[in-house]
Residue, then its C-alpha position, 0 to 999 in steps of 0.5 A: m388756047p382757052k377763051g380768054g387768051r390764056a393758056l393753062m399749065r400742065r406738066p411736060d412729062i404727061p401728054p395732053g389728055d392723060r388724067r393720071v396723078d402721081g402718088k405724091t400728089k395724091a398723098r398731098r391731096r389727102w393730107g390737105a382733105a384731112a386738114a381741111g376736114l379737122l380744121v372746120p370743126g375746129l373753126l366752128l368749135g373755137g368759134l362757139w368756145l370763143g362766143f360762150v367765152i365772150r358772152d360770159p360776164q366773167h369770161d371764164p375759158l373753162f365754162g366755155l369749153t363746158r358750154v361747147r361740150n354741152a352743146l355738142s352733147f345736146y345736139v349730137l346725143g339729143g340730151p335735155p338742154r342745160v340752162y345758163g341764164l335768163t335775159g331780159e330788160r327792167n325799167g329800161r334796163d337789160f338784165r341776165l339771170n343765172p338759174s341760182e339767182t333770185f329775180t326780185v320785183t316790186y309793184r312799180d317794176e314792168f319787164i320783158l324776158h327776151g330769151v333763155v341761154s341754153d344748150d339750144l342756141l336757136s332756142r326753138g324748143v325752149s319757152v318761159d313762163i311765170g305762174g298766174v301772169g301772162g300766158e303760157r310762154d312769156e318771153g317777149r311779153i310786157l309783164r308788171g311787177v304789181d301782178l306778181v307782188d299781188r298774187a304773192m300777197a293773196e297766196r301768202g296772206r299778211p304775215e307781220g314784219t314781212t317785206r319780202l314774199p316768195a312768188e311763183p318761180i320763172r319756169i323754163r321748159y323744153r318741149e313741155t319738159a321742165i328744164a330750170a326754175i328761177p326763184v322770184q320774190a315779190v318785194v312788199t312795201p307799205q304802199d302795197w298795203l295801202r293799195h290793197a287797202r284802197a281797192s277793198e271793199s271789206l272793212k276788215e281787209r282795209i283795217d288789216y291792210l293798213e295795220a300792215a303798212i303801218r307795221m312796216n313804217p310805223a311813222d307814216a301819219n297818212v296811213r294812221k290817219m286812215l286808219g283812225g278815221i275808219y275805226l273812228r266810222s266803225g265804232e272802235i273809239e280806242r283804236a282811233i285815238r291810239h293812232y290819232a294820238e301817235v300822229v300828234r305825239q309825232n307831230p303836235e302841230d298836225l292840226t288835221a290829227l288834232r281835229e280828228l283826236l278831238k272827235a275821237y274823245a268826244a265819240g269816247k265820251d272822254d270829256a276831260a280829254v276833249i277839253r285838253t285837246g280843245e285847248r291845244l287846238l285853240a293855241l294853234s287855231p283860235g278861230e274855229a267854232a267847231i272846237y268851242a262847240h265840242m268843249a261846250f258840250a264836254s263841259g256840260n257833260l261834266g256839270r260845268w255848265p256855266r263854262a258851257v254856256d260861255l263856250y257855246r256863246k263863243s262858238l255862236a259868235l264865229d258861227p251864228h247860224q248853227e241852230a243845233l248850237q243854239f239849241r245847246l246854248g238853251e239847255a245849258y241855261e236851263m241847267t244853270k236855272d236862267y229860264p229866261a235866257a234859255i227861253e231867249a235861245y229857243r225863241a232865237v231858233l224858232k225865229r230862224t226855224p219856225e217848223a223846229d217843233y223841237a224847239r218849241m217843245a223846250l220853249a214850253a218846258a223852260s216856260l214851265k219850269a220858270g213859272k210862266n204858266e200862262e206862256a207855257i199853256r199858249v205854246y203847248r196849245e200850239i203844239v198839240k194843234r200842230q202835233p195832235r198825237n203828242a203824248l208829252a205835249h198833252a201831258n205837260l199841257a195838263l201840268a201848266l193847266g194844273n199849276k194855274g188851278l184848272t184841275r179839271e182841264e188838267v184831268a182832261y188833257d192827262r186823259k188825252a195824253l193816255a188815249i195816245e199812250p196808255g202805257n205811260a206810268i208817269v202820266r197815270f201818276n199825274l192823273a192820279a194826283a189830279y184826281e186827289k186834288l179834285k177829292m176824287d179818292r176812288e179814281a186816284a186810287r185806280e190810276y195809282r194802281q194802273a201805274l204800278k201795274l205799268k211800273p211796279e216799282d214805281a216809288d212815286a205811285l207807291k207813296g201815293l197810293a199808301d198815302l191816299e189809304f192812309r189818309s182815308g183810314r185804311y191803315a193795313a192797306a197803307a201799311t202794306g203800300y209802305e212796306r212795298l215802298v220801303k223796299v225801293s225807296p231811298q228814303k227809307a227813314d221817312v217810310y219807315a216813319q210812315l209804316g210806324f204811324s200806319y201800324a200805330e193807328a192800326k193799333k199794332y203797337g209792336l210793329a209801330a215801334e219796330n218801325y219808328e225805331k228803324a226810321l231813327r236808325f235811318g237817320k230820322r231826326d224828328p222830335q215828334l217821331r220819338q214823342q210818337l215812339a215814346d207813346v207806343y212805348e207806353k202802350l206797350g208797358r215800356k215806361k222807362e224806354a218812353i220816358a227816355q224818348y220823351e226826354r230826347a224829344a224834348a232835348a232836340g228842340p223846343n216842343d211843348g208836346a213832348l216836355d208836357v208828357l215828359a213832366d207828367r211821366y215824371m210826376e207819375e214817377g214821383r221824380y218831382e224835381e225833374a217834373v219841376q225843371t221840365y214844367r219850368k222849360l214849358i213856361a219859358l217856351n209859352p209864359r202865358k199858358p196858364s196850364h203850365h204854371e198850375a202844373l208847376g204849382y202841383a209839382y211844387e206842391r208834391q215836394g211840400k215847397t207851399g210857398a213856391a206852390i202858391e206863387a205858381y197858382q197865382a201865376s195861372l190865376k193871372y192868365d185864367p182867373e176863372n179856373a175854380e179848381v186852381l182856386y180851390r188848390l190855392g185855398l187849400l195851400h192857404e189853409r195850410n198855412r193858417d191864412y183862413e181869410d185868404a183861404l176863404q176867399a179863394f173857396e168862395k170864389a171857386y164855389e161862385l164859379n162852379p157852384e157844383h165844385v162840392r169840395a170847395g163848397n164844403k170848405i166855406p163854412r169850415m173856413k168861416i168856423l176857423l176864422l170864428e175861432r181865431k177871433m174868439g181866442e184873440k179876445q180871450 
């Protein structure tokens, strides 16, 4: 009996110890073994099929059969495994990707690739790799979307309007052989461009990144402000204005954008826009000193200096410690000719900052303009003591000394200025003018020539030298100087007139007439010039043209010289009535001048108007009773009228005044005879 007290069952017809089995039993055993052999694979395959179906999201039974077949093919036949998906976790959530799907990532994503769904059920030979991030096997690693996005942006550039860029795919390998690739797309947002802009050290790249961000989100005011600031600092003013103006258009009360827009307009020298934007800012924020300062500077640029003064004062009232604004206020006062106020403004700067030599220079210059030469001299002396190499201070000190009549000191300081700055043409000119005041013409001419070597087209130096040559009687040299001057001087009429004078003195009357005519064509309105032209015409024998110029000179206004010459020319031409009218004009201008009455008498005499001639001669003698010639002519008229007594009286007085007047002396006995004959005739 077996251990445990239980007997074994056996057939009674088989003796103990006999192990033989009958045929039926063997058959049953064979069928049972076969069934078991089929059942185990069937159960295994069924389990695989069921597992594949359950794992498939769509629970497709046919897909499960395909998976079973492919798995058997992989394991039995040894072919490469097929890939059906990729599992992972992104931002705390599981995901599964089919090979036909695209994996999209943003810069904010973090993800892990857990594994590959393939025919290799144990995934022993399968690896996953995303190019450019992680390592050769990236499954199980924590990966960042920002790395994929940045790599895609770097490789694909910055195409406009693009929000999705292709990135390196997820490559699945089986024992170093690629078996699948899942596409990856990097989702690019404005924040990505902004990140790159902030990280880049290249100004151009920063601008490109920010412009790309704006194209994706035109309403992003912060990015526009960043762009505006970069453009403003890099000198691209128009682009800066465009971005700031767009921010203001979107939000008219954005104070930051308005302030920066104001600065951009100021940098671009659009002064009207500065004032317009400043007024908008003051309506929103009236207490900002900087706004008033910008508007004041713009007003000055537009020539609105009284307005600039007012705005600078308002800015200083809000922020009185702005020395630069105090200085600009002084400049604005100078432009309004309010030199005392300018002086006070500069003194205020010096009171706060005694070392501000720029303000000291401005104070001295304002004093000079105001005619306060002693104050200017005092301040300039202080400056040259502090700044011995300041050529401008020496030169201006020379001007102030010259204004006080201290010409020799003026020369000394001009020479000191030139010792510091020998190439200063203005100081050379000033020194030449100072030499002229000292009658040192040779030295003056030398300095004028030096100034012209430095600045050949300096109109002041050309005029100074030409005038000096003219006064010295070197008319040909003067004409040469004026010829150079006329090419550069805006005052062409005056220069042509001087050329005419020079050529006339040099007896080149044709050139003189030509330049006088040019002076008149360029608008010179000087009766004396027409008289000079008339004189030249006379020398050229152009009598009619000369008379025409005398007439125009006389018509231009009271001019004794022109009228006198014109009347004489009328007399020469036998135009006695015109001569009479001209002499009458002369008498109206100067009724006490005896020569005018004398000439009028002679004109009447030529007309045969004896009575009028006698009256004119008598008027002349009223102002010059000792004119023997007038007395003689008066005597002739009395003789013609047979007034022998008056004639004798006139001849006797003429001869008494001038015993050498032979004609008057010869007339005396003749008149006495005529008087005697008249008396004898009366007795008969």
